[in-house]
C-alpha positions in Angstrom: 5.4 10.5 11.9 5.4 7.7 9.4 3.2 7.8 6.2 2.6 4.8 4.0 2.0 5.7 0.4 0.4 3.0 -1.8 0.6 3.7 -5.6 -1.9 1.6 -7.5 -1.1 3.1 -10.9 0.9 1.0 -13.3 3.3 3.9 -13.9 4.7 7.0 -12.2 2.7 9.5 -14.2 0.3 12.3 -13.2 -0.8 10.5 -10.0 2.8 10.2 -8.8 3.4 13.9 -9.6 0.5 14.7 -7.2 2.0 12.4 -4.6 5.4 14.2 -4.9 3.6 17.6 -4.4 1.8 16.3 -1.3 5.0 14.9 0.1 6.8 18.2 -0.5 3.9 20.2 1.2 3.8 17.9 4.2 7.6 18.2 4.6 7.3 21.9 4.9 4.8 21.5 7.8 6.7 18.7 9.6 10.4 17.8 8.8 10.4 14.5 10.7 7.9 12.8 8.4 9.2 9.5 7.0 7.5 8.2 3.9 7.3 4.5 2.9 6.2 3.9 -0.7 4.6 0.7 -2.1 4.1 0.4 -5.8 1.6 -2.4 -6.4 2.9 -3.0 -9.9 6.3 -4.0 -8.5 4.8 -6.6 -6.2 3.3 -8.9 -8.9 0.2 -9.4 -6.9 -2.2 -12.0 -8.3 -5.8 -11.3 -9.1 -8.5 -12.3 -6.6 -10.1 -15.7 -7.4 -13.4 -14.8 -5.8 -13.4 -17.8 -3.4 -14.5 -15.6 -0.4 -12.2 -17.5 1.9 -10.9 -14.2 3.3 -14.4 -13.1 4.2 -15.7 -16.5 5.5 -12.6 -17.9 7.3 -10.1 -14.9 7.5 -7.4 -13.4 5.4 -5.0 -16.2 6.3 -7.1 -18.5 4.2 -6.7 -16.5 1.0 -5.0 -18.7 -1.7 -2.7 -15.7 -2.3 -2.0 -15.0 1.3 1.8 -15.4 1.0 1.9 -12.8 -1.9 -0.1 -10.3 0.1 1.3 -11.0 3.6 4.0 -8.2 3.5 1.4 -5.7 2.3 -1.1 -6.7 4.9 1.5 -6.4 7.7 2.3 -2.8 6.6 -1.4 -2.0 6.4 -2.2 -3.4 9.8 0.5 -1.1 11.3 -1.2 2.0 10.0 -2.8 4.1 12.7 -5.7 6.5 12.0 
């Protein structure tokens, strides 16, 4: 099983401590889990311009699409 962890916090503080506890707990239940971690602060993602191109035309038309493409690919491969 693969689990994608997205950390939106600007630092690895209390939230990250909770993430570590959850990872540890899940590993006791299933040893074959592979975790992938994305720290948004490390990706230098630009702020939304509010142009609504993503809603009206599709996410490929976002002026920041290149910066977000790798993250979107990973999110699109997540199964629920």
